[in-house]
C-alpha positions as CSV (number, residue, x, y, z in Angstrom):
1,M,0.2,0.4,0.2
2,S,1.3,3.2,-1.1
3,E,1.8,6.3,1.5
4,Q,-0.6,8.5,-0.7
5,S,-3.3,5.6,-0.6
6,R,-3.3,4.8,3.0
7,A,-5.8,6.2,5.5
8,S,-4.7,8.7,7.8
9,F,-6.2,10.4,10.8
10,G,-7.8,13.7,10.1
11,G,-5.6,16.4,11.9
12,K,-3.7,16.9,15.2
13,L,-6.8,16.6,17.4
14,S,-7.6,13.3,16.2
15,A,-3.9,11.6,16.3
16,I,-4.4,12.8,20.0
17,L,-8.1,11.4,20.3
18,V,-7.6,8.2,18.8
19,A,-3.8,7.2,20.8
20,A,-5.4,8.6,24.0
21,G,-8.6,6.3,23.4
22,S,-5.8,3.1,23.2
23,A,-4.8,4.1,26.4
24,I,-7.3,5.0,28.2
25,G,-9.4,2.1,29.3
26,L,-9.9,-0.7,32.0
27,G,-6.7,-0.1,33.2
28,S,-7.3,3.6,34.2
29,I,-10.6,3.5,35.8
30,W,-10.9,-0.2,36.6
31,R,-7.4,-1.2,37.4
32,F,-6.0,1.8,38.5
33,P,-8.5,2.7,41.5
34,Y,-7.9,-0.3,43.1
35,M,-3.8,-0.7,42.9
36,A,-4.1,3.0,44.2
37,G,-6.3,1.4,47.0
38,E,-4.2,-1.6,47.9
39,N,-1.0,0.5,47.9
40,G,-1.5,3.6,49.6
41,G,-3.5,6.5,47.7
42,A,-1.9,9.6,47.3
43,A,1.5,8.0,47.8
44,F,0.9,5.7,45.1
45,L,-0.7,8.3,42.5
46,L,2.3,10.6,43.0
47,V,4.8,7.8,42.1
48,Y,2.5,6.7,39.1
49,L,2.6,10.2,37.9
50,I,6.3,10.0,37.7
51,C,6.2,6.8,36.1
52,V,4.3,7.9,33.6
53,F,6.7,10.5,32.6
54,V,9.4,8.5,33.0
55,V,8.9,5.0,31.7
56,G,5.8,5.3,29.2
57,I,6.4,8.5,27.4
58,P,9.9,7.6,26.0
59,V,8.5,4.5,24.8
60,M,5.6,5.7,23.3
61,L,7.9,8.0,21.4
62,G,9.6,5.5,20.4
63,E,6.5,3.4,19.1
64,F,5.3,6.9,17.3
65,A,8.6,7.1,15.3
66,V,8.2,3.4,13.8
67,G,4.5,3.8,12.7
68,R,4.8,7.4,11.5
69,A,8.1,6.9,9.7
70,T,7.2,3.3,8.1
71,K,3.4,3.6,7.3
72,L,2.6,0.3,8.2
73,N,1.5,-2.3,10.4
74,A,3.7,-3.4,13.8
75,V,5.4,-6.3,12.2
76,G,5.8,-4.6,8.3
77,G,7.1,-1.3,10.0
78,Y,9.8,-3.0,12.0
79,R,10.7,-5.4,9.1
80,S,11.2,-2.1,6.7
81,L,13.4,-0.5,8.9
82,S,15.6,-3.5,10.2
83,R,14.4,-7.2,8.5
84,P,15.4,-9.1,11.9
85,W,13.4,-7.1,13.7
86,R,10.3,-7.6,12.5
87,W,10.2,-10.1,15.3
88,L,9.4,-7.1,17.8
89,G,6.6,-6.7,15.4
90,Y,5.1,-10.4,15.9
91,N,5.3,-9.8,19.6
92,G,3.0,-6.5,19.4
93,V,0.7,-8.7,17.3
94,L,0.9,-11.8,19.5
95,G,0.2,-9.3,22.5
96,A,-2.9,-8.1,20.8
97,L,-3.9,-11.6,19.8
98,L,-3.7,-12.5,23.4
99,I,-4.9,-9.9,25.2
100,S,-8.2,-10.4,22.6
101,G,-8.7,-13.6,24.4
102,Y,-9.8,-11.6,27.9
103,Y,-10.4,-8.5,27.4
104,Y,-13.0,-8.5,25.8
105,I,-14.3,-10.6,28.3
106,V,-14.0,-8.2,31.3
107,A,-15.3,-5.5,29.1
108,G,-18.3,-7.7,28.9
109,W,-18.9,-6.9,32.3
110,S,-19.1,-3.4,32.1
111,L,-21.6,-4.1,29.6
112,E,-24.0,-6.5,31.7
113,Y,-23.6,-4.0,34.2
114,M,-25.1,-1.1,32.6
115,V,-28.0,-3.0,31.7
116,S,-28.6,-4.5,34.5
117,S,-28.8,-1.2,36.5
118,F,-32.5,-1.2,35.4
119,S,-32.9,-5.4,35.2
120,G,-32.9,-6.7,38.5
121,L,-29.2,-5.6,40.0
122,Y,-31.0,-3.4,42.5
123,S,-33.7,-5.5,43.1
124,S,-33.0,-9.0,43.3
125,G,-32.6,-9.6,46.8
126,V,-29.3,-11.3,46.3
127,S,-25.9,-9.9,47.6
128,F,-23.7,-8.3,44.7
129,S,-20.7,-10.6,45.3
130,E,-23.3,-13.8,45.0
131,Q,-24.5,-11.9,41.7
132,F,-21.5,-11.5,40.4
133,A,-20.7,-14.9,40.7
134,Q,-24.1,-16.3,39.4
135,F,-23.4,-14.1,36.3
136,Q,-19.6,-15.3,35.7
137,A,-21.6,-19.2,35.8
138,S,-24.2,-18.1,33.2
139,P,-24.0,-17.9,29.5
140,R,-24.5,-14.5,29.8
141,Q,-20.9,-13.6,30.2
142,A,-20.3,-15.1,27.0
143,I,-23.4,-13.6,25.3
144,Y,-21.9,-10.1,26.5
145,T,-18.5,-10.7,25.6
146,V,-19.5,-11.7,22.0
147,I,-22.0,-8.6,21.6
148,F,-18.9,-6.6,22.6
149,I,-16.9,-8.3,20.1
150,L,-19.6,-7.6,17.5
151,L,-19.6,-3.9,18.8
152,T,-15.7,-3.4,17.9
153,H,-16.0,-5.0,14.8
154,L,-18.2,-2.9,13.4
155,I,-16.4,0.6,14.0
156,I,-13.0,-1.5,13.0
157,I,-14.7,-2.6,9.4
158,R,-16.1,1.2,9.0
159,G,-12.2,1.9,8.5
160,V,-9.8,4.4,9.7
161,E,-11.5,8.1,9.5
162,K,-15.1,7.0,9.3
163,G,-14.4,4.3,12.1
164,I,-11.8,4.8,14.4
165,E,-11.0,8.5,14.1
166,K,-15.3,9.0,14.1
167,A,-15.8,6.6,17.2
168,S,-13.0,8.0,19.3
169,K,-14.4,12.0,18.6
170,V,-17.9,10.5,20.1
171,M,-16.5,8.7,22.9
172,M,-13.8,10.4,24.4
173,P,-15.4,13.4,25.1
174,A,-18.5,11.5,26.7
175,L,-16.1,9.7,28.7
176,F,-14.9,13.2,30.1
177,I,-18.0,14.4,30.5
178,I,-19.9,11.2,32.9
179,L,-16.4,10.9,34.8
180,I,-16.7,15.2,35.7
181,I,-20.5,14.7,36.2
182,M,-19.9,11.7,38.2
183,A,-17.1,13.1,40.5
184,V,-19.0,16.3,41.1
185,R,-21.6,14.1,42.5
186,V,-20.0,12.3,44.9
187,A,-18.1,15.0,46.6
188,F,-22.0,15.9,48.0
189,M,-21.9,12.2,49.8
190,P,-21.5,12.4,53.4
191,G,-17.9,11.3,54.4
192,A,-16.3,12.0,50.8
193,G,-13.5,14.1,52.6
194,E,-12.1,11.2,53.7
195,G,-11.7,9.6,50.4
196,Y,-9.9,13.1,49.3
197,R,-7.5,12.8,52.0
198,F,-6.9,9.0,51.0
199,F,-6.3,9.9,47.7
200,L,-4.8,13.4,47.3
201,S,-2.7,13.5,50.3
202,P,0.4,11.4,50.7
203,D,1.3,9.2,53.4
204,F,4.5,7.4,52.6
205,S,4.8,5.5,56.0
206,E,1.2,3.7,55.5
207,A,0.9,0.7,53.1
208,F,3.8,2.5,51.2
209,S,6.9,0.2,50.0
210,A,9.3,-0.5,47.1
211,D,6.5,-2.7,45.8
212,T,4.3,0.2,45.7
213,I,6.7,1.9,43.2
214,F,7.2,-1.5,41.2
215,T,3.4,-1.6,41.2
216,A,3.1,2.2,40.0
217,I,6.0,1.8,37.1
218,G,4.1,-1.3,35.9
219,Q,0.6,0.7,36.1
220,A,2.1,3.4,34.2
221,F,3.4,1.2,31.5
222,F,0.5,-0.8,31.0
223,S,-2.0,1.8,31.1
224,L,-0.2,3.8,28.3
225,S,-1.2,0.7,25.7
226,V,2.6,0.5,24.9
227,G,4.9,-2.8,23.8
228,M,1.9,-4.2,21.9
229,G,2.2,-2.8,18.4
230,C,-1.0,-0.2,19.3
231,M,0.6,3.0,18.8
232,V,2.8,1.8,16.1
233,T,-0.3,0.8,14.2
234,Y,-1.9,4.1,15.6
235,A,1.4,6.4,14.4
236,S,1.6,4.9,10.5
237,Y,-2.1,6.6,10.6
238,F,-0.3,9.9,11.5
239,K,0.1,13.1,9.1
240,K,3.7,14.4,8.5
241,E,3.2,17.1,10.4
242,N,2.0,15.4,13.4
243,N,4.2,16.8,16.2
244,L,5.0,13.2,18.0
245,T,6.6,15.2,21.4
246,S,3.2,16.7,21.7
247,T,0.9,14.1,20.8
248,S,2.7,11.5,23.3
249,M,3.0,14.4,25.9
250,S,-1.2,15.0,25.0
251,V,-1.8,11.2,25.2
252,A,-0.4,10.7,28.8
253,L,-1.8,13.8,30.6
254,L,-5.2,12.8,29.5
255,T,-4.5,9.1,30.8
256,L,-3.3,10.7,33.8
257,M,-6.5,12.9,34.2
258,V,-8.7,10.0,33.1
259,A,-6.9,8.2,36.1
260,V,-7.5,11.1,38.7
261,L,-11.0,11.6,37.8
262,A,-11.6,8.1,38.2
263,G,-10.3,7.7,41.7
264,L,-12.2,11.3,42.4
265,V,-15.3,9.3,42.0
266,I,-14.1,6.2,43.6
267,F,-12.5,6.9,46.7
268,P,-14.8,9.6,47.8
269,A,-17.8,7.1,47.5
270,V,-16.0,4.1,48.8
271,F,-15.3,6.5,52.3
272,S,-18.8,7.4,52.5
273,A,-20.1,4.3,52.4
274,G,-17.7,3.2,55.0
275,L,-16.3,0.5,52.6
276,E,-12.3,-0.5,52.4
277,P,-10.3,0.9,49.2
278,A,-8.3,-1.9,49.5
279,E,-10.6,-4.5,48.1
280,G,-8.6,-5.7,45.2
281,A,-10.2,-6.3,41.5
282,S,-13.8,-6.5,43.0
283,L,-13.5,-2.7,44.0
284,I,-15.5,-1.8,40.7
285,F,-18.1,-4.9,40.1
286,I,-19.2,-5.6,43.8
287,T,-17.9,-2.7,46.0
288,L,-19.5,0.1,43.5
289,P,-23.2,-1.4,43.1
290,E,-23.4,-1.5,46.9
291,I,-22.4,2.3,46.9
292,F,-24.9,3.0,44.2
293,K,-27.9,1.5,46.0
294,D,-27.8,4.1,48.7
295,M,-27.9,7.1,46.1
296,P,-31.1,8.6,45.1
297,M,-31.6,7.2,41.2
298,A,-29.4,4.7,41.9
299,S,-30.2,2.8,38.8
300,V,-29.5,5.6,37.0
301,W,-26.2,6.4,38.5
302,S,-25.2,2.8,38.4
303,A,-25.9,2.7,34.8
304,A,-24.1,6.1,34.1
305,F,-20.8,4.6,35.7
306,F,-20.9,1.3,33.9
307,L,-21.9,3.6,30.6
308,L,-18.1,5.1,31.5
309,L,-16.6,2.0,32.2
310,T,-18.0,0.3,28.5
311,L,-17.2,3.1,26.7
312,A,-13.4,2.9,28.0
313,S,-13.0,-0.4,27.4
314,L,-14.4,-0.1,23.5
315,T,-11.9,2.9,22.8
316,S,-9.2,-0.4,24.1
317,T,-10.5,-3.0,22.4
318,I,-10.3,-0.6,19.1
319,S,-6.7,-0.8,19.2
320,F,-5.8,-4.4,19.7
321,H,-8.4,-5.3,17.0
322,E,-6.7,-2.6,14.6
323,V,-3.3,-4.0,15.2
324,L,-4.4,-7.0,14.2
325,T,-6.5,-6.5,11.1
326,A,-3.7,-3.7,10.1
327,Y,-1.7,-7.1,10.2
328,F,-3.7,-9.2,8.6
329,A,-4.8,-6.5,5.8
330,E,-1.0,-5.8,5.0
331,E,0.7,-8.8,5.4
332,H,-1.4,-10.9,3.9
333,N,-2.7,-8.9,1.1
334,L,-6.1,-9.4,2.3
335,S,-8.9,-6.6,2.3
336,R,-10.2,-4.9,5.2
337,K,-13.2,-6.3,5.4
338,V,-12.0,-10.1,5.5
339,A,-9.0,-9.0,7.8
340,T,-11.7,-7.6,10.3
341,R,-13.9,-10.6,10.2
342,I,-10.8,-13.0,10.7
343,T,-9.1,-10.7,13.7
344,S,-13.2,-10.7,15.1
345,A,-13.5,-14.8,14.5
346,L,-9.9,-15.3,16.4
347,S,-11.0,-12.8,18.9
348,I,-14.7,-14.8,19.7
349,L,-12.8,-18.5,19.9
350,L,-10.0,-17.1,22.2
351,C,-12.7,-15.4,24.4
352,M,-14.5,-19.1,24.1
353,L,-11.2,-21.0,25.4
354,S,-10.6,-18.5,28.4
355,L,-14.2,-18.9,29.6
356,M,-14.6,-22.5,29.1
357,W,-10.7,-23.9,29.8
358,V,-9.3,-24.6,32.9
359,F,-7.0,-27.2,33.7
360,D,-4.0,-28.1,35.7
361,I,-0.4,-27.9,35.3
362,D,2.3,-30.3,36.5
363,F,5.6,-29.3,34.2
364,A,9.1,-29.1,35.2
365,G,8.8,-29.1,39.1
366,I,5.6,-26.3,38.4
367,K,2.1,-27.4,39.5
368,I,-0.7,-24.8,39.0
369,E,-4.2,-26.2,39.9
370,K,-7.4,-24.6,38.1
371,I,-5.0,-22.4,35.8
372,S,-7.6,-20.8,32.5
373,C,-7.0,-19.5,29.3
374,F,-8.0,-16.3,30.7
375,E,-5.3,-16.3,33.2
376,I,-2.6,-17.4,31.4
377,F,-3.5,-15.1,28.6
378,D,-3.4,-12.3,31.0
379,Y,0.2,-13.6,32.6
380,A,1.7,-13.9,29.0
381,T,0.8,-10.4,28.1
382,A,1.1,-8.1,31.4
383,N,4.0,-9.9,32.3
384,I,6.0,-11.3,29.3
385,L,5.1,-10.0,25.8
386,M,4.9,-5.9,26.8
387,P,7.5,-5.3,28.8
388,L,9.9,-7.4,26.2
389,G,8.3,-5.0,23.8
390,G,8.4,-2.0,25.4
391,L,12.1,-2.8,26.1
392,L,13.1,-4.4,22.5
393,T,11.6,-0.3,21.0
394,C,14.0,1.1,23.3
395,V,17.1,-1.1,22.3
396,F,15.6,-0.6,18.5
397,V,15.3,3.3,18.8
398,A,17.8,4.0,21.1
399,W,20.6,2.0,20.0
400,W,20.2,-0.4,16.9
401,M,18.7,2.9,14.8
402,K,20.9,6.0,13.8
403,P,20.3,9.1,16.3
404,D,18.9,11.0,13.0
405,F,16.6,8.1,12.9
406,L,14.6,9.8,16.1
407,R,15.6,13.4,15.9
408,N,14.3,13.5,12.7
409,E,11.1,12.4,13.6
410,M,10.8,14.2,16.7
411,T,11.4,17.6,14.7
412,N,9.6,16.4,11.6
413,Y,12.8,16.4,9.5
414,G,13.9,20.2,11.4
415,A,10.4,21.9,11.2
416,L,10.5,21.3,15.0
417,K,12.8,22.6,17.2
418,G,13.1,19.3,19.5
419,R,14.5,20.9,22.6
420,A,13.5,17.6,24.6
421,Y,15.5,15.3,22.1
422,P,18.7,15.0,24.3
423,L,16.7,14.1,27.7
424,L,14.5,11.6,25.7
425,R,16.7,10.0,23.8
426,F,19.0,9.7,27.3
427,A,15.9,7.7,29.2
428,L,15.1,5.5,26.0
429,R,19.1,4.3,26.2
430,Y,19.4,4.2,30.2
431,V,16.5,5.6,32.3
432,T,13.5,3.7,30.7
433,P,15.1,0.0,29.8
434,L,16.5,-0.2,33.2
435,L,13.0,0.4,35.0
436,I,11.2,-1.9,32.3
437,I,13.8,-4.7,32.9
438,Y,13.4,-4.4,36.6
439,I,9.9,-4.8,36.1
440,F,10.5,-8.0,33.9
441,I,12.3,-9.3,36.4
442,K,9.9,-8.9,39.3
443,N,7.1,-9.7,37.4
444,L,8.3,-13.2,36.7
445,G,9.6,-13.5,40.4
446,L,12.9,-13.8,40.0
447,F,13.8,-11.7,42.9
């Protein structure tokens, strides 16, 4: 596909909204609040803010440079710059494929809770934890998973401009509006002040340790969708005049804003209800309905929140679906419609495996009972493929390629001043790789 015929995003704002949509998802609204709740609240937030800029932005900028310079999918992009490095592109494609095997399932939970807010969630008389367990054991979980895959499919099949770009222009503003409305609403709940203190007033004496720093680095890295080909693929649709440095900064700031707004919604509400902030992954689907039930118009506020979570999930599922669609279309000479159908079919297949296949592992001294494909896909992507992709991106951009490559992309071949280039290249060569190696080793449990 020639550069002239390749689709592109309409302008600078479109590029920012689409890339931010990839980064902002369940990681910012579901995972970030419970991670902060388990790791000291404001202390975790402060470290997370620092890590986004030290770890996330340099890797994102490196991936932007590869994508825009080559105007190709993740595999084609790295291969066109250096054939042996095509495997870095395959790492991203594999990561996007395995994420498809479980992310849609969690996204389907948000869709189910949005619907059930008006149809039984608050009138069944059954505890919210039991309702969640019943839903996971029912065929409805598979149905909502498939519905979410089809929603993503309908957007992707319309193409880059008419599908991805238009959807992002609607969903991203809607996401912010709902978050702000809910943040204002919970501010008037009794006892909300304790939640603000927990989330905004750092206390390094409690619930803070070296593991908190490690967790914040990991959260910053994964919440920005780097290391899995998304930013390479999206940047291939950027125009030549897009400022990659300001785009990466804008994406990071928008991701931070959503995470902070999510905390401003969840923690005041949690403390107002007298619940514990360190509830873990169940904080959203079990604890929050407990909060909503005592609010006026409980169904409306509950549906609004889970609509928010649904929109956030959809902006992310679009991104890794596009990684696979672009790969199949460009590397195997398929039409976009056929590539989209193949990707959606594979996503359905992997999700059904995640929901149905539970088995035991007993190999080379490792014994794990009742592990699911869901857990395997989650572990492989979060702990192996994404850190590896981020690390190798640093090596490729800052060590393998000539310095002119990154400088030219950051300055638009001399049109921009690129004052941040020396600092970002230093981070890519030394600081970011060392932190990612630490994450990688720590995730594998080697120390």
